[in-house]
Each structure stands twice: as C-alpha cells, then as structure tokens.
N, C-alpha and C positions, 0 to 999 in steps of 0.2 A: 106257551104254558109249560111249566117245568114238570118233570116226572113226579116230584113230591106233590105238587098241586093236583096232578092227574090221579095219583093213587089216593090221596086224601078225598078227592071228589067221588071216586068209585066207592070208597068205604062209607062216606057220609050219605051217598044215595042209597046204599044198602041198609044202613042203620039209622042215623039221624045226623043232623047238622050240629057241629060243635060251635059254630059262630066265630071261630078263630082261624087265622091263616098260619098254619104250622111252619111255613117258611120263615116266619119272624122269630121262631124259637130254635133255629139251628145255630149251634155254637161251634167255636173253633177249638183247637187243641188245648190252648192255655186255660180256657174256661172249663173244659172237660177235666183237666188236672185239678183245678180248684174244687169243682163239685165232687170229684171222686174222693178227694181228701176228706171232705165233710160227710160223705155217704157212709163211711165205715168199712170194715174189713171185707164184707161180702162182695163189694164192688170189684175188689182185686181179682176175683175169679170170673167176672163177667168178661164177655168178649170185648176186646178193644176196637172191634170193627164198627160197632154201633151200640149206642147206649141211650136210653131215654131216662132222664132224671125227673123224678116226681116228688113234690113236697107241698104240704099245705102250710101256709104261714099267714096269720092274720085273716083267716077265712078265705084266702085266695089260693088258687092252685098255681104253683110255680112249676113250670115245665121247661125242659131243655132237651134238645135232641142233638146227639153228636154222631157224626160219621167220620171214620178214619179216611184221610185223603186217598188212600189206595182204593177204597170202595167207590168213591166218586170218580176217580180216574178210570177204573175199569168200566164203569157205566157210561162214561163219556166216550171212551174209546170204542166200545161196542154197545151202542144204545139198545137196550132190551126191547124197545118197540120196533126196532128194525131187524134185529137178530137176537135170538136167545139160544145160548149154547153153554157148554161146559166152562167156557172162559168167563162168562158173566153171570151165570145163574146164582151162584153163591152170594155174589155181591147184591144182586137184586133181592134175594131172600132176606138178607140183613136189612136192606133199605125198606122193604115193605113191612117187615116185622116192627121196626121202630115207628113207622107211620101208624101202624095198627095200634101199638102200645099207646101212642099219644092220643089218637082218636078215642079209643075206649076208656082210657083214664079220664079224659076230659068229660066224656058223656057220663061216666060213673060219678065224677065229682059234681057235675051239674044236677044230676038226679039225686044227689045226697044219699047214696046207697050204702055208705059205710067207710071203713078205714082203708086208705090207699096203701098202707104199709102191712096189712094183714097177709098172712101166707095164703089164705083162701083167695083174696083178690089177686095176688101175684100169680098164683097157679091158673086162675081163670083168665088173666091177661095173657099169659103164655099160650094157653090152649086156644084162645080166640085168635091170637096172632098166627098160630099154625094153620088154622082153618082159613083165615083171611089170605095168607100167603098162597096156600094151595089154590083157592078159588081165583085169586088174581092171576096166578101163573097159568091156570087153565084158560082164563079169558085172553091173556096176552098170546098164548100159544095158538089158540083157536083163531085169533085175528091174523097171526103170522102165517098160518097154513090155510087161511081163508075157508075155514070150516068150523061149524058149530059142534060137529061131532068129531072129537079128537080120536085119532088112531090110538089103539091100545098102547103102542110103544111109547107115545108121548105122555099118556096118562101115567104109565108105570115109571117113566123117567122123572116126572114131576113129583110123584109120591116118594120115590127114592131120595131125591134131592131135599125134599122138605122134611120128611119124617125119619129117615134112617141116618141119624147122626149119633156118634158115640158121646154120651154124657158122663162116662166113668172117670174122665179126667178131673172132675171137680173134687176138691179136697173136702168140701162140706157135704155131708150126707144129704142134708135138706135140699141142696141144689141138684144133686144127682137124682133124688126122688122127684123133685119138681119138674125138671126138664125131661127126664125119662118118662114120667107119667103123662106129661102133656103130649109128647110125641106118640106114645101108644094110644092114648085116648083120641087124639086128633086123627090118627090114621084109621082107627075104628069108625069114627064119625064120618069121615069122607067116603069110606068104603060103604057105609050104610046108606 
C-alpha cells in the first residue's frame, strides 16, 4: 500500500469516502506546466513542491495532483512511517496537504455545496488541510514512539512545523491573508 493510499484512507475514514483512487490523479512535470499555464497568474505564487488542480467542466470534477520529484525522493529516502525528522517532515507536510485538498474538494463537489473557485472555499480547504496535517503527523509520531500520549516536545515540534511558516513572501495580498489566517486559525483550533 502506498503512502498516498494510506493517507487517503485515514482521511476518508475520518470524514467520508470519495469513491475515487487519488493515485490515478497524480501527474508529472509536463502536465503540471500545462495546467499551470491554464490556471492563471495566481498559480505562479503557489509552491512548486505540491499543487492540487481543481476545475469543474461539463458537470464533472477535474482533479490533478502534482508532487515535485524532490518531495517524492525525500519521502522515499526517509520513509516517514519509519522515521520522521527535520529531513523529511516538510516533504510529508506538502504530501498530506495535497491529499487533504483532493479529498475535501471531492467531497465538497459530491455534496454540491458550492463554488470550488470561491475564496471562502479555498480558505476552508487550506484550513482543513492544516488541521488534517497536524492530526496525521500526531498519529504518525505516536506510532513511531509507540505511545498514544505524545511527549510535549513532539507536539510542540509538530505545531511549529505545520503552523509557523512565513507567508509574507506572497506578492498578492489575498494569498498572504489566506495562508496567514489559515495558519493562525488552525493553530488556535488544535490548541483548543
């Protein structure tokens, strides 16, 4: 079972089944370049490490997930289910975020809850991904240290890695607000 399949399984057991195998939607570099060109100027500010493309066409959800080869290489070299440390945690965060985006966008679409391109949906998607990443990392870390009660230093490390990133580098104020707010809200939520 692949890491993507395992993460998707955890998220679907937590929320609901999407009925799709997300492994079928992973794309390569060339397709990412093509979809990025269609996506518009905002995509240029997104991380090139992992991107989830979403679009509704002819009543169908079009979904694609891209991971930069360096992300996959780091996760293959230091498999996070065997060891989780400073060398692979950022890659795992990107990996889980994109799976979370795909799962929640699919569920949102299936439930016909609204516009996938709205700022409200995108903010909610980012916030949900932050929480999902945090909970998945806690689960993985607890498994690695063989304890359901994580030592406080592990919890603090996970929170720092997930929520304390600088989003001031975005040129678009909307992106700075979106990512900054979702980190602050996510941190408050998991502390609560």
